[in-house]
N, C-alpha and C positions, 0 to 999 in steps of 0.2 A: 615857400609854403602856400602863399596866396594863389600862385599859378597852379599848383597841384590841386588845391581846393576847387578852383574854377574848372579845371579839366575833369575833376572827379564828378562834379555836378553835371557837366556835359555828358560824361560817360554814362551816368545813371539814366539820362534821357535817351541816349542811344541804345542802352541795354534793355529798356522796357519791352520793345517788340520781340527781342530774342527771349526775354523772360516769359512772355506769353506762350511762345512756342515750347520753351522748356517746361512750363507748367503742364502742358498737354502731354509731352513726352514722359515726364515723371509720373503723371497720373496713370499712364499706360503701364509704367514699370510697377507702380504700386499694385495695380490689378493683377498683373502677371505674376508678381512675386508671391502674393498670397495664394494664388492658384497653384503655384509650384511648391507650396508647403512652408514658405516663410511665415513667421508670426508677424503680426502688425508691427511690433517693436523692432524686429530684425530688419524689416523692409525700410522703416523710417531711419534707423541708425545707419544702414548702408548708404542711403542717399545723403545723410548728413555728413558722413565721414568721407565717402568716396567722391561724390559730386562729379561723376563722369558717366554720361549716358551710355556710350558705346561699350565701356568696360563693364558697367552694371548689367547691360542686356546680354553681353557675351557670357559673363559668369552665370547669369540666370538661365541661359540656354543649357549650359553644362549641368546645372543642378536639376533642371526640369527633365533632362535626358537620363538622370540617374547617376551622374558623375559625382565625384567627391569634392570636398571643399578645396583641397589642394589643386585639383585640376581647374576648378572655377576661378581661383585666385590667379593661376598661371594664365588662363585665357584672358582675364581682365587686364593683367599686366602687359600681355602682348598687344592687346587692343590700344593700350595707352602708350605704347612704345614711341609713338609719334611725338610725344612731349619731350623726349630726349633732344631731338633736333630743335623743337620750338624753344626749349629752355636754354640751349646753347646760344641761339640767336638773341634771346631776350636778356641774358645775363649782363652784358656790358651796359645796358640801359638802366639797371637797378643799382641804387646807391647802397652803401653800407657794407658790412662784412658778410661772410659766407652765410651765417645763420639768418641774418635779416633778409638776404636775397632768397634763401630757401623758403622762408615763411611767406614772402611776397609771392613766390612762384606757385604756392599752393592754390591761389585763387584763379589761376589761368585756366580758361576754357577756350575752345576753338574760336568762338565769336569774339571774345574779348581780345584775344591775340591778334586777330585780323583787324579789328577796329582800332587797336592801339598802335598798329604798325604805321609808321610815318612814311614808309615807302623808300627810305634811304638807308635801311638797315638798323634804324633805331626805333625805340618804342616810347610812347608817352605813358609814364607810370600812373599818373592820375586818371587818365582815360581807361587804362587797364583795370585799375581797382574799381572805378566807377561803373564800368559796364558789367563787371562780374557780380557786383553787390545785388542788384535786383534779380539777376539770374539765379543766384544761390538761394535767395529767399523763395523764389517761385519754384525752384526744383524741390526743395524740402516740402513746401506747401502742397505741391501737386502730388507728391508721394503720399502725404497724409490723407488727402482727399481720395486717392486711388485705393488705399488699403481699407478705407471705411465705406467706400461707395462701390466696391468691386461687384457686389451682388446685383446692383442696379445696372452697372455698365455692361457686365458680362464680358464677352470677348472684345478686345480692343479693335479688331477688324470690323466689328459691327458698325462703328461710327467712322471708320476710315482713319483711326488713330495710328495704324501701322504704316500709313503713308507719310506721316509727318516727319519722321527721322530722315529718310533720304531726301525729302524736299528741303529740309532745313540745311543740310550740308551742301546741296546743290546751290542754294541761295548764297552761301558763303563763298563757294567756288566762283560764281559769276562775278562777284565783286572783285575778285583777284585777277580776272582775265584781261584787264585793260592793258597790262604790260605784256609785251611780246614774249619776253623770257619766261614769264609765268605761264603763258599759254602753252609754250613748248613743254615746260615742266609738268603741267597738268595733263596734257595729252599723253606724254610718255609715262607719267606715274599711273594714269588710269589703265593704260595698256599693260604695264608690268603687273599691276595688281590683278587685273582680270586673268592674266596668264598664269598666275600663281594660285588663285583661289581653289581650283580643283585638286591641287596637289599638296597644299600646306595647311597647317592649323590656322585658326582665326587669329588675326593680328600680324602674322608673318607677311602676307601680301602688302599690308600698309607699311611695314618696316622696310621691306625690300624696295617698294615703290619710291621711298624717300630718296633713293639714289638718283632719281630723275631730276631732283632739284639741282644737283651738281652739274648735270648735263645742260639743264636749262640756263644755268648761270653762265655757261661758256657759249651758249648759242648766240 
């Protein structure tokens, strides 16, 4: 328990820079959600429950284009399909029964998964929980600010907020490229995703690109 507490505190420190980025991203979501017709409460509840940037923005794009709630939920689920592979990799490192592991898995986001990865196929649970904690708080707080300050901010592109999302994921990718097998997987995955984007719905390219991880493992 003492070790988990120690790594949790270290995780909080490591998670703060990502929390700052998450605040900006969720602020953008709050602005766009209210512009798309969400009530302030709906936007805030969405961020509180979903806590997944790519899924929320994908669902928001469907709603803004006139699509139904079912299509929006489906798009969000497809964007989050990468968590299937991430969860399978994480499961052996989580103690307890199925329910406890499922509940712990709800806090996983891309950056916490990357930071908690020990590089040998195992994950540090304390670090995972610690890095997610400030990010969750910042994500919800950013949405609250966005829904109430939307009239002042206007279009997110006005301040370059639309460039934060791709830059954020690029930063995560760079930290993973030290290993040769991961470089192979990243290049293959990027190529596969780009090839599928013009022909498949949102989320499918990400799911299909995950096959590159198997090839990279054998490289």
